[in-house]
PDB file with one MODEL, atoms N, CA, C and O in Angstrom:
MODEL        1
ATOM      1  N   MET A   1     -41.943  21.264  57.763  1.00  0.00           N
ATOM      2  CA  MET A   1     -42.102  19.896  57.571  1.00  0.00           C
ATOM      3  C   MET A   1     -42.444  19.864  56.151  1.00  0.00           C
ATOM      4  O   MET A   1     -43.272  20.543  55.542  1.00  0.00           O
ATOM      5  N   SER A   2     -41.545  18.823  55.678  1.00  0.00           N
ATOM      6  CA  SER A   2     -41.768  18.694  54.200  1.00  0.00           C
ATOM      7  C   SER A   2     -42.765  17.659  53.731  1.00  0.00           C
ATOM      8  O   SER A   2     -43.361  16.985  54.571  1.00  0.00           O
ATOM      9  N   SER A   3     -42.967  17.506  52.521  1.00  0.00           N
ATOM     10  CA  SER A   3     -43.769  16.342  52.228  1.00  0.00           C
ATOM     11  C   SER A   3     -42.961  15.861  50.980  1.00  0.00           C
ATOM     12  O   SER A   3     -41.872  16.318  50.632  1.00  0.00           O
ATOM     13  N   PRO A   4     -43.675  14.854  50.353  1.00  0.00           N
ATOM     14  CA  PRO A   4     -43.124  14.248  48.826  1.00  0.00           C
ATOM     15  C   PRO A   4     -43.397  15.384  47.830  1.00  0.00           C
ATOM     16  O   PRO A   4     -42.697  15.367  46.817  1.00  0.00           O
ATOM     17  N   GLU A   5     -44.260  16.325  47.947  1.00  0.00           N
ATOM     18  CA  GLU A   5     -44.231  17.426  47.174  1.00  0.00           C
ATOM     19  C   GLU A   5     -43.068  18.332  47.243  1.00  0.00           C
ATOM     20  O   GLU A   5     -42.750  19.097  46.332  1.00  0.00           O
ATOM     21  N   GLY A   6     -42.434  18.205  48.395  1.00  0.00           N
ATOM     22  CA  GLY A   6     -41.452  19.293  48.489  1.00  0.00           C
ATOM     23  C   GLY A   6     -41.964  20.520  49.096  1.00  0.00           C
ATOM     24  O   GLY A   6     -43.152  20.670  49.380  1.00  0.00           O
ATOM     25  N   MET A   7     -40.924  21.524  49.319  1.00  0.00           N
ATOM     26  CA  MET A   7     -41.142  22.942  49.763  1.00  0.00           C
ATOM     27  C   MET A   7     -40.625  24.063  48.935  1.00  0.00           C
ATOM     28  O   MET A   7     -39.690  24.679  49.447  1.00  0.00           O
ATOM     29  N   PRO A   8     -41.009  24.440  47.829  1.00  0.00           N
ATOM     30  CA  PRO A   8     -40.471  25.170  46.789  1.00  0.00           C
ATOM     31  C   PRO A   8     -40.358  26.843  47.469  1.00  0.00           C
ATOM     32  O   PRO A   8     -39.817  27.691  46.758  1.00  0.00           O
ATOM     33  N   ASN A   9     -40.883  27.244  48.836  1.00  0.00           N
ATOM     34  CA  ASN A   9     -40.549  28.266  49.528  1.00  0.00           C
ATOM     35  C   ASN A   9     -39.374  28.432  49.973  1.00  0.00           C
ATOM     36  O   ASN A   9     -38.920  29.524  50.315  1.00  0.00           O
ATOM     37  N   TYR A  10     -38.601  27.051  50.021  1.00  0.00           N
ATOM     38  CA  TYR A  10     -37.052  26.533  50.506  1.00  0.00           C
ATOM     39  C   TYR A  10     -36.045  26.805  49.210  1.00  0.00           C
ATOM     40  O   TYR A  10     -34.816  26.818  49.289  1.00  0.00           O
ATOM     41  N   GLY A  11     -36.840  27.025  47.972  1.00  0.00           N
ATOM     42  CA  GLY A  11     -35.696  26.788  47.011  1.00  0.00           C
ATOM     43  C   GLY A  11     -36.046  25.566  46.108  1.00  0.00           C
ATOM     44  O   GLY A  11     -36.969  24.805  46.400  1.00  0.00           O
ATOM     45  N   TRP A  12     -35.219  25.403  44.927  1.00  0.00           N
ATOM     46  CA  TRP A  12     -35.195  24.458  44.248  1.00  0.00           C
ATOM     47  C   TRP A  12     -33.971  23.592  44.173  1.00  0.00           C
ATOM     48  O   TRP A  12     -32.900  24.182  44.315  1.00  0.00           O
ATOM     49  N   TYR A  13     -33.942  22.361  43.984  1.00  0.00           N
ATOM     50  CA  TYR A  13     -33.202  21.460  43.626  1.00  0.00           C
ATOM     51  C   TYR A  13     -32.976  21.167  42.414  1.00  0.00           C
ATOM     52  O   TYR A  13     -31.865  20.695  42.170  1.00  0.00           O
ATOM     53  N   ILE A  14     -33.813  21.327  41.438  1.00  0.00           N
ATOM     54  CA  ILE A  14     -33.757  21.763  40.020  1.00  0.00           C
ATOM     55  C   ILE A  14     -34.878  22.655  39.698  1.00  0.00           C
ATOM     56  O   ILE A  14     -36.048  22.279  39.619  1.00  0.00           O
ATOM     57  N   ASN A  15     -34.419  23.979  39.498  1.00  0.00           N
ATOM     58  CA  ASN A  15     -35.015  24.908  39.346  1.00  0.00           C
ATOM     59  C   ASN A  15     -36.517  24.810  38.457  1.00  0.00           C
ATOM     60  O   ASN A  15     -36.636  24.527  37.264  1.00  0.00           O
ATOM     61  N   GLY A  16     -37.495  25.105  39.345  1.00  0.00           N
ATOM     62  CA  GLY A  16     -38.775  24.999  38.244  1.00  0.00           C
ATOM     63  C   GLY A  16     -39.380  23.166  38.113  1.00  0.00           C
ATOM     64  O   GLY A  16     -40.382  22.761  37.523  1.00  0.00           O
ATOM     65  N   LYS A  17     -38.475  22.464  38.798  1.00  0.00           N
ATOM     66  CA  LYS A  17     -38.880  21.132  38.365  1.00  0.00           C
ATOM     67  C   LYS A  17     -39.199  20.252  39.624  1.00  0.00           C
ATOM     68  O   LYS A  17     -40.170  19.535  39.863  1.00  0.00           O
ATOM     69  N   VAL A  18     -37.970  20.560  40.419  1.00  0.00           N
ATOM     70  CA  VAL A  18     -38.141  19.682  41.953  1.00  0.00           C
ATOM     71  C   VAL A  18     -37.629  20.618  42.845  1.00  0.00           C
ATOM     72  O   VAL A  18     -36.481  21.063  42.803  1.00  0.00           O
ATOM     73  N   PRO A  19     -38.526  20.928  43.688  1.00  0.00           N
ATOM     74  CA  PRO A  19     -38.401  21.705  45.172  1.00  0.00           C
ATOM     75  C   PRO A  19     -37.542  20.935  46.048  1.00  0.00           C
ATOM     76  O   PRO A  19     -37.338  19.722  45.997  1.00  0.00           O
ATOM     77  N   ASN A  20     -37.059  21.790  46.867  1.00  0.00           N
ATOM     78  CA  ASN A  20     -36.416  21.252  47.847  1.00  0.00           C
ATOM     79  C   ASN A  20     -37.032  20.338  48.873  1.00  0.00           C
ATOM     80  O   ASN A  20     -38.060  20.855  49.311  1.00  0.00           O
ATOM     81  N   GLY A  21     -36.816  19.347  49.330  1.00  0.00           N
ATOM     82  CA  GLY A  21     -37.562  18.250  50.211  1.00  0.00           C
ATOM     83  C   GLY A  21     -38.182  17.405  49.428  1.00  0.00           C
ATOM     84  O   GLY A  21     -38.676  16.418  49.973  1.00  0.00           O
ATOM     85  N   ALA A  22     -38.318  17.558  48.000  1.00  0.00           N
ATOM     86  CA  ALA A  22     -39.423  16.490  47.307  1.00  0.00           C
ATOM     87  C   ALA A  22     -38.513  15.295  46.745  1.00  0.00           C
ATOM     88  O   ALA A  22     -37.391  15.189  46.251  1.00  0.00           O
ATOM     89  N   LEU A  23     -39.578  14.451  47.077  1.00  0.00           N
ATOM     90  CA  LEU A  23     -39.135  12.953  46.415  1.00  0.00           C
ATOM     91  C   LEU A  23     -39.103  12.749  45.093  1.00  0.00           C
ATOM     92  O   LEU A  23     -40.014  12.989  44.301  1.00  0.00           O
ATOM     93  N   CYS A  24     -37.943  12.261  44.838  1.00  0.00           N
ATOM     94  CA  CYS A  24     -37.517  11.992  43.320  1.00  0.00           C
ATOM     95  C   CYS A  24     -36.703  11.003  43.088  1.00  0.00           C
ATOM     96  O   CYS A  24     -36.041  10.422  43.948  1.00  0.00           O
ATOM     97  N   LEU A  25     -36.719  10.724  41.687  1.00  0.00           N
ATOM     98  CA  LEU A  25     -35.938   9.179  41.551  1.00  0.00           C
ATOM     99  C   LEU A  25     -35.440   9.640  40.333  1.00  0.00           C
ATOM    100  O   LEU A  25     -35.762  10.679  39.756  1.00  0.00           O
ATOM    101  N   ARG A  26     -34.285   8.433  39.828  1.00  0.00           N
ATOM    102  CA  ARG A  26     -33.248   8.671  38.662  1.00  0.00           C
ATOM    103  C   ARG A  26     -33.191   7.016  38.386  1.00  0.00           C
ATOM    104  O   ARG A  26     -33.345   6.155  39.252  1.00  0.00           O
ATOM    105  N   ILE A  27     -32.968   6.820  37.160  1.00  0.00           N
ATOM    106  CA  ILE A  27     -33.204   5.314  36.750  1.00  0.00           C
ATOM    107  C   ILE A  27     -31.682   5.287  36.155  1.00  0.00           C
ATOM    108  O   ILE A  27     -31.483   6.028  35.192  1.00  0.00           O
ATOM    109  N   GLY A  28     -30.532   4.464  36.662  1.00  0.00           N
ATOM    110  CA  GLY A  28     -29.401   4.444  36.357  1.00  0.00           C
ATOM    111  C   GLY A  28     -28.371   5.263  36.731  1.00  0.00           C
ATOM    112  O   GLY A  28     -28.867   6.254  37.268  1.00  0.00           O
ATOM    113  N   SER A  29     -27.135   5.331  36.708  1.00  0.00           N
ATOM    114  CA  SER A  29     -26.213   6.402  37.001  1.00  0.00           C
ATOM    115  C   SER A  29     -26.501   7.623  36.300  1.00  0.00           C
ATOM    116  O   SER A  29     -26.345   8.645  36.969  1.00  0.00           O
ATOM    117  N   GLY A  30     -26.794   7.729  35.393  1.00  0.00           N
ATOM    118  CA  GLY A  30     -26.770   9.034  34.414  1.00  0.00           C
ATOM    119  C   GLY A  30     -28.338   9.522  34.051  1.00  0.00           C
ATOM    120  O   GLY A  30     -28.634  10.488  33.347  1.00  0.00           O
ATOM    121  N   GLY A  31     -29.102   8.756  34.604  1.00  0.00           N
ATOM    122  CA  GLY A  31     -30.415   9.365  34.242  1.00  0.00           C
ATOM    123  C   GLY A  31     -30.874  10.424  34.710  1.00  0.00           C
ATOM    124  O   GLY A  31     -30.379  10.843  35.756  1.00  0.00           O
ATOM    125  N   GLU A  32     -31.929  11.146  34.084  1.00  0.00           N
ATOM    126  CA  GLU A  32     -32.748  12.304  34.490  1.00  0.00           C
ATOM    127  C   GLU A  32     -33.171  12.294  35.971  1.00  0.00           C
ATOM    128  O   GLU A  32     -33.629  11.252  36.438  1.00  0.00           O
ATOM    129  N   VAL A  33     -33.050  13.340  36.699  1.00  0.00           N
ATOM    130  CA  VAL A  33     -33.754  13.344  37.863  1.00  0.00           C
ATOM    131  C   VAL A  33     -35.088  13.916  37.833  1.00  0.00           C
ATOM    132  O   VAL A  33     -35.208  15.127  37.652  1.00  0.00           O
ATOM    133  N   ILE A  34     -36.187  13.107  38.007  1.00  0.00           N
ATOM    134  CA  ILE A  34     -37.393  13.239  38.053  1.00  0.00           C
ATOM    135  C   ILE A  34     -37.967  13.216  39.357  1.00  0.00           C
ATOM    136  O   ILE A  34     -37.589  12.464  40.255  1.00  0.00           O
ATOM    137  N   LYS A  35     -39.116  14.261  39.470  1.00  0.00           N
ATOM    138  CA  LYS A  35     -39.803  14.275  40.759  1.00  0.00           C
ATOM    139  C   LYS A  35     -40.687  13.337  40.654  1.00  0.00           C
ATOM    140  O   LYS A  35     -41.219  12.990  39.600  1.00  0.00           O
ATOM    141  N   VAL A  36     -40.961  12.716  42.137  1.00  0.00           N
ATOM    142  CA  VAL A  36     -42.123  11.578  42.191  1.00  0.00           C
ATOM    143  C   VAL A  36     -43.348  12.298  42.806  1.00  0.00           C
ATOM    144  O   VAL A  36     -44.504  12.133  42.417  1.00  0.00           O
ATOM    145  N   GLY A  37     -43.015  13.002  43.671  1.00  0.00           N
ATOM    146  CA  GLY A  37     -44.113  13.944  44.554  1.00  0.00           C
ATOM    147  C   GLY A  37     -44.892  12.599  45.228  1.00  0.00           C
ATOM    148  O   GLY A  37     -44.301  11.563  45.530  1.00  0.00           O
ATOM    149  N   ARG A  38     -46.378  12.841  45.405  1.00  0.00           N
ATOM    150  CA  ARG A  38     -47.222  11.929  45.921  1.00  0.00           C
ATOM    151  C   ARG A  38     -47.565  10.679  45.248  1.00  0.00           C
ATOM    152  O   ARG A  38     -47.912   9.600  45.729  1.00  0.00           O
ATOM    153  N   ASP A  39     -47.348  11.149  43.687  1.00  0.00           N
ATOM    154  CA  ASP A  39     -47.991   9.988  43.169  1.00  0.00           C
ATOM    155  C   ASP A  39     -47.257  10.052  41.537  1.00  0.00           C
ATOM    156  O   ASP A  39     -47.352  11.140  40.970  1.00  0.00           O
ATOM    157  N   LEU A  40     -46.677   9.136  40.935  1.00  0.00           N
ATOM    158  CA  LEU A  40     -46.155   9.171  39.684  1.00  0.00           C
ATOM    159  C   LEU A  40     -46.440   7.760  38.905  1.00  0.00           C
ATOM    160  O   LEU A  40     -46.015   6.671  39.292  1.00  0.00           O
ATOM    161  N   ASN A  41     -47.121   7.946  37.906  1.00  0.00           N
ATOM    162  CA  ASN A  41     -46.942   6.419  37.086  1.00  0.00           C
ATOM    163  C   ASN A  41     -45.820   6.781  35.858  1.00  0.00           C
ATOM    164  O   ASN A  41     -45.927   7.787  35.157  1.00  0.00           O
ATOM    165  N   LEU A  42     -44.881   5.926  35.742  1.00  0.00           N
ATOM    166  CA  LEU A  42     -43.841   6.099  35.032  1.00  0.00           C
ATOM    167  C   LEU A  42     -43.439   5.018  34.073  1.00  0.00           C
ATOM    168  O   LEU A  42     -43.373   3.902  34.590  1.00  0.00           O
ATOM    169  N   VAL A  43     -43.179   5.083  32.909  1.00  0.00           N
ATOM    170  CA  VAL A  43     -42.485   4.071  31.834  1.00  0.00           C
ATOM    171  C   VAL A  43     -41.193   4.209  31.389  1.00  0.00           C
ATOM    172  O   VAL A  43     -40.739   5.033  30.595  1.00  0.00           O
ATOM    173  N   ALA A  44     -40.524   3.119  32.115  1.00  0.00           N
ATOM    174  CA  ALA A  44     -38.723   3.717  32.146  1.00  0.00           C
ATOM    175  C   ALA A  44     -38.505   3.363  30.355  1.00  0.00           C
ATOM    176  O   ALA A  44     -39.088   2.538  29.652  1.00  0.00           O
ATOM    177  N   LYS A  45     -37.548   4.250  30.052  1.00  0.00           N
ATOM    178  CA  LYS A  45     -37.230   4.246  28.567  1.00  0.00           C
ATOM    179  C   LYS A  45     -35.914   3.202  28.628  1.00  0.00           C
ATOM    180  O   LYS A  45     -35.506   2.801  27.538  1.00  0.00           O
ATOM    181  N   GLU A  46     -35.256   2.760  29.789  1.00  0.00           N
ATOM    182  CA  GLU A  46     -34.278   1.955  29.973  1.00  0.00           C
ATOM    183  C   GLU A  46     -34.188   1.150  31.241  1.00  0.00           C
ATOM    184  O   GLU A  46     -34.763   1.452  32.286  1.00  0.00           O
ATOM    185  N   ALA A  47     -33.430   0.117  31.065  1.00  0.00           N
ATOM    186  CA  ALA A  47     -33.400  -0.365  32.161  1.00  0.00           C
ATOM    187  C   ALA A  47     -32.041  -0.206  33.025  1.00  0.00           C
ATOM    188  O   ALA A  47     -30.907   0.018  32.602  1.00  0.00           O
ATOM    189  N   GLY A  48     -32.488  -0.387  34.379  1.00  0.00           N
ATOM    190  CA  GLY A  48     -31.125   0.071  35.104  1.00  0.00           C
ATOM    191  C   GLY A  48     -31.999   0.300  36.521  1.00  0.00           C
ATOM    192  O   GLY A  48     -33.221   0.218  36.649  1.00  0.00           O
ATOM    193  N   THR A  49     -30.715   0.700  37.831  1.00  0.00           N
ATOM    194  CA  THR A  49     -31.089   0.488  38.976  1.00  0.00           C
ATOM    195  C   THR A  49     -32.146   1.764  39.235  1.00  0.00           C
ATOM    196  O   THR A  49     -32.007   2.831  38.636  1.00  0.00           O
ATOM    197  N   LEU A  50     -33.237   1.517  40.216  1.00  0.00           N
ATOM    198  CA  LEU A  50     -34.073   2.539  40.237  1.00  0.00           C
ATOM    199  C   LEU A  50     -33.251   3.650  41.762  1.00  0.00           C
ATOM    200  O   LEU A  50     -32.787   3.019  42.712  1.00  0.00           O
ATOM    201  N   TYR A  51     -33.213   4.589  41.773  1.00  0.00           N
ATOM    202  CA  TYR A  51     -32.880   5.405  43.005  1.00  0.00           C
ATOM    203  C   TYR A  51     -33.713   6.176  43.273  1.00  0.00           C
ATOM    204  O   TYR A  51     -34.317   6.720  42.348  1.00  0.00           O
ATOM    205  N   LEU A  52     -34.006   6.463  44.530  1.00  0.00           N
ATOM    206  CA  LEU A  52     -34.867   7.344  45.266  1.00  0.00           C
ATOM    207  C   LEU A  52     -34.393   8.454  46.163  1.00  0.00           C
ATOM    208  O   LEU A  52     -33.410   8.166  46.845  1.00  0.00           O
ATOM    209  N   ALA A  53     -34.825   9.512  46.284  1.00  0.00           N
ATOM    210  CA  ALA A  53     -34.061  10.380  47.110  1.00  0.00           C
ATOM    211  C   ALA A  53     -34.731  11.589  47.368  1.00  0.00           C
ATOM    212  O   ALA A  53     -35.755  11.852  46.738  1.00  0.00           O
ATOM    213  N   ILE A  54     -34.304  12.319  48.174  1.00  0.00           N
ATOM    214  CA  ILE A  54     -34.990  13.656  48.323  1.00  0.00           C
ATOM    215  C   ILE A  54     -34.279  14.732  47.949  1.00  0.00           C
ATOM    216  O   ILE A  54     -33.124  14.900  48.342  1.00  0.00           O
ATOM    217  N   GLY A  55     -34.926  15.604  47.116  1.00  0.00           N
ATOM    218  CA  GLY A  55     -34.124  16.507  46.485  1.00  0.00           C
ATOM    219  C   GLY A  55     -33.582  17.900  47.369  1.00  0.00           C
ATOM    220  O   GLY A  55     -34.447  18.721  47.674  1.00  0.00           O
ATOM    221  N   MET A  56     -32.486  18.101  47.682  1.00  0.00           N
ATOM    222  CA  MET A  56     -31.894  19.009  48.402  1.00  0.00           C
ATOM    223  C   MET A  56     -30.605  19.294  47.625  1.00  0.00           C
ATOM    224  O   MET A  56     -29.766  18.512  47.179  1.00  0.00           O
ATOM    225  N   THR A  57     -30.710  21.168  47.571  1.00  0.00           N
ATOM    226  CA  THR A  57     -29.456  21.498  47.310  1.00  0.00           C
ATOM    227  C   THR A  57     -28.290  21.082  48.020  1.00  0.00           C
ATOM    228  O   THR A  57     -28.270  20.507  49.108  1.00  0.00           O
ATOM    229  N   ASP A  58     -27.054  21.512  47.120  1.00  0.00           N
ATOM    230  CA  ASP A  58     -25.492  20.742  47.911  1.00  0.00           C
ATOM    231  C   ASP A  58     -25.417  21.948  49.083  1.00  0.00           C
ATOM    232  O   ASP A  58     -24.864  21.693  50.153  1.00  0.00           O
ATOM    233  N   ARG A  59     -25.983  23.230  48.837  1.00  0.00           N
ATOM    234  CA  ARG A  59     -25.706  23.877  50.285  1.00  0.00           C
ATOM    235  C   ARG A  59     -26.544  23.423  51.312  1.00  0.00           C
ATOM    236  O   ARG A  59     -25.930  23.230  52.361  1.00  0.00           O
ATOM    237  N   TYR A  60     -27.633  23.211  51.349  1.00  0.00           N
ATOM    238  CA  TYR A  60     -28.433  22.206  52.363  1.00  0.00           C
ATOM    239  C   TYR A  60     -27.686  21.117  52.828  1.00  0.00           C
ATOM    240  O   TYR A  60     -27.426  21.028  54.028  1.00  0.00           O
ATOM    241  N   ALA A  61     -27.228  20.092  51.841  1.00  0.00           N
ATOM    242  CA  ALA A  61     -26.593  18.792  52.587  1.00  0.00           C
ATOM    243  C   ALA A  61     -25.410  19.295  52.931  1.00  0.00           C
ATOM    244  O   ALA A  61     -24.859  18.562  53.752  1.00  0.00           O
ATOM    245  N   ARG A  62     -24.587  20.539  52.561  1.00  0.00           N
ATOM    246  CA  ARG A  62     -23.186  20.630  53.488  1.00  0.00           C
ATOM    247  C   ARG A  62     -23.640  21.133  54.836  1.00  0.00           C
ATOM    248  O   ARG A  62     -23.083  20.699  55.844  1.00  0.00           O
ATOM    249  N   ASP A  63     -24.718  22.111  54.933  1.00  0.00           N
ATOM    250  CA  ASP A  63     -25.108  22.473  56.132  1.00  0.00           C
ATOM    251  C   ASP A  63     -25.647  21.727  56.981  1.00  0.00           C
ATOM    252  O   ASP A  63     -25.609  22.213  58.111  1.00  0.00           O
ATOM    253  N   SER A  64     -26.104  20.809  56.914  1.00  0.00           N
ATOM    254  CA  SER A  64     -26.862  19.845  57.672  1.00  0.00           C
ATOM    255  C   SER A  64     -28.288  19.925  58.025  1.00  0.00           C
ATOM    256  O   SER A  64     -28.767  19.411  59.036  1.00  0.00           O
ATOM    257  N   TYR A  65     -29.224  20.881  56.765  1.00  0.00           N
ATOM    258  CA  TYR A  65     -30.655  21.285  57.065  1.00  0.00           C
ATOM    259  C   TYR A  65     -31.062  20.067  57.131  1.00  0.00           C
ATOM    260  O   TYR A  65     -30.548  19.135  56.513  1.00  0.00           O
ATOM    261  N   ARG A  66     -32.106  19.983  57.957  1.00  0.00           N
ATOM    262  CA  ARG A  66     -33.039  18.797  58.027  1.00  0.00           C
ATOM    263  C   ARG A  66     -34.280  19.100  57.516  1.00  0.00           C
ATOM    264  O   ARG A  66     -34.546  20.301  57.465  1.00  0.00           O
ATOM    265  N   PHE A  67     -35.103  18.326  57.127  1.00  0.00           N
ATOM    266  CA  PHE A  67     -36.325  18.011  56.296  1.00  0.00           C
ATOM    267  C   PHE A  67     -37.076  16.954  56.737  1.00  0.00           C
ATOM    268  O   PHE A  67     -37.159  15.863  56.173  1.00  0.00           O
ATOM    269  N   PRO A  68     -37.805  17.395  58.090  1.00  0.00           N
ATOM    270  CA  PRO A  68     -38.421  16.352  59.207  1.00  0.00           C
ATOM    271  C   PRO A  68     -39.705  15.708  58.286  1.00  0.00           C
ATOM    272  O   PRO A  68     -40.409  16.581  57.779  1.00  0.00           O
ATOM    273  N   GLY A  69     -40.054  14.492  58.039  1.00  0.00           N
ATOM    274  CA  GLY A  69     -41.086  13.975  57.422  1.00  0.00           C
ATOM    275  C   GLY A  69     -40.767  12.388  57.374  1.00  0.00           C
ATOM    276  O   GLY A  69     -39.830  11.687  57.757  1.00  0.00           O
ATOM    277  N   GLU A  70     -42.032  12.155  56.701  1.00  0.00           N
ATOM    278  CA  GLU A  70     -41.885  10.682  56.210  1.00  0.00           C
ATOM    279  C   GLU A  70     -42.452  10.429  55.176  1.00  0.00           C
ATOM    280  O   GLU A  70     -43.578  10.849  54.907  1.00  0.00           O
ATOM    281  N   TYR A  71     -41.559   9.494  54.223  1.00  0.00           N
ATOM    282  CA  TYR A  71     -41.895   8.989  52.886  1.00  0.00           C
ATOM    283  C   TYR A  71     -41.855   7.555  52.856  1.00  0.00           C
ATOM    284  O   TYR A  71     -40.919   6.763  52.969  1.00  0.00           O
ATOM    285  N   LYS A  72     -43.380   7.371  52.633  1.00  0.00           N
ATOM    286  CA  LYS A  72     -43.580   5.701  52.206  1.00  0.00           C
ATOM    287  C   LYS A  72     -43.876   5.737  50.809  1.00  0.00           C
ATOM    288  O   LYS A  72     -44.746   6.390  50.233  1.00  0.00           O
ATOM    289  N   VAL A  73     -42.625   4.567  50.124  1.00  0.00           N
ATOM    290  CA  VAL A  73     -43.010   4.469  49.088  1.00  0.00           C
ATOM    291  C   VAL A  73     -43.484   2.990  48.828  1.00  0.00           C
ATOM    292  O   VAL A  73     -43.204   2.060  49.584  1.00  0.00           O
ATOM    293  N   GLN A  74     -44.282   2.864  47.601  1.00  0.00           N
ATOM    294  CA  GLN A  74     -44.716   1.578  47.017  1.00  0.00           C
ATOM    295  C   GLN A  74     -44.585   1.531  45.543  1.00  0.00           C
ATOM    296  O   GLN A  74     -45.379   2.050  44.759  1.00  0.00           O
ATOM    297  N   VAL A  75     -43.345   0.758  45.176  1.00  0.00           N
ATOM    298  CA  VAL A  75     -43.115   0.575  43.794  1.00  0.00           C
ATOM    299  C   VAL A  75     -43.611  -0.403  43.172  1.00  0.00           C
ATOM    300  O   VAL A  75     -43.506  -1.397  43.890  1.00  0.00           O
ATOM    301  N   LYS A  76     -44.257  -0.718  41.896  1.00  0.00           N
ATOM    302  CA  LYS A  76     -44.638  -1.558  41.251  1.00  0.00           C
ATOM    303  C   LYS A  76     -44.160  -1.711  39.985  1.00  0.00           C
ATOM    304  O   LYS A  76     -44.405  -0.895  39.096  1.00  0.00           O
ATOM    305  N   VAL A  77     -43.218  -3.101  39.761  1.00  0.00           N
ATOM    306  CA  VAL A  77     -42.601  -3.084  38.315  1.00  0.00           C
ATOM    307  C   VAL A  77     -43.322  -3.958  37.468  1.00  0.00           C
ATOM    308  O   VAL A  77     -43.302  -5.153  37.764  1.00  0.00           O
ATOM    309  N   GLU A  78     -43.893  -3.627  36.566  1.00  0.00           N
ATOM    310  CA  GLU A  78     -44.384  -4.534  35.605  1.00  0.00           C
ATOM    311  C   GLU A  78     -43.411  -4.952  34.151  1.00  0.00           C
ATOM    312  O   GLU A  78     -43.492  -4.095  33.271  1.00  0.00           O
ATOM    313  N   LYS A  79     -42.849  -5.715  33.944  1.00  0.00           N
ATOM    314  CA  LYS A  79     -41.897  -6.034  32.801  1.00  0.00           C
ATOM    315  C   LYS A  79     -42.841  -5.765  31.531  1.00  0.00           C
ATOM    316  O   LYS A  79     -44.063  -5.820  31.673  1.00  0.00           O
ATOM    317  N   LYS A  80     -42.405  -5.546  30.600  1.00  0.00           N
ATOM    318  CA  LYS A  80     -43.231  -5.392  28.958  1.00  0.00           C
ATOM    319  C   LYS A  80     -42.465  -6.292  27.934  1.00  0.00           C
ATOM    320  O   LYS A  80     -42.838  -6.349  26.762  1.00  0.00           O
TER     321      LYS A  80
ENDMDL
END
């Protein structure tokens, strides 16, 4: 069972930063992938679409591995 923090014992989506199964985000099409985990406060450096995903290596995605669990997300946006 996975959680928003992910499961590092199953490897890393981004080595040492985002474990497989972790909730992560990216802003814009070329932005950096950031681990959200259970809680994250972030000030975006630029405008763009917010993408949320579960970090998973290509091998796990290709082989249809499952990471059962539930991810409920609340997003609050404040314009500066």
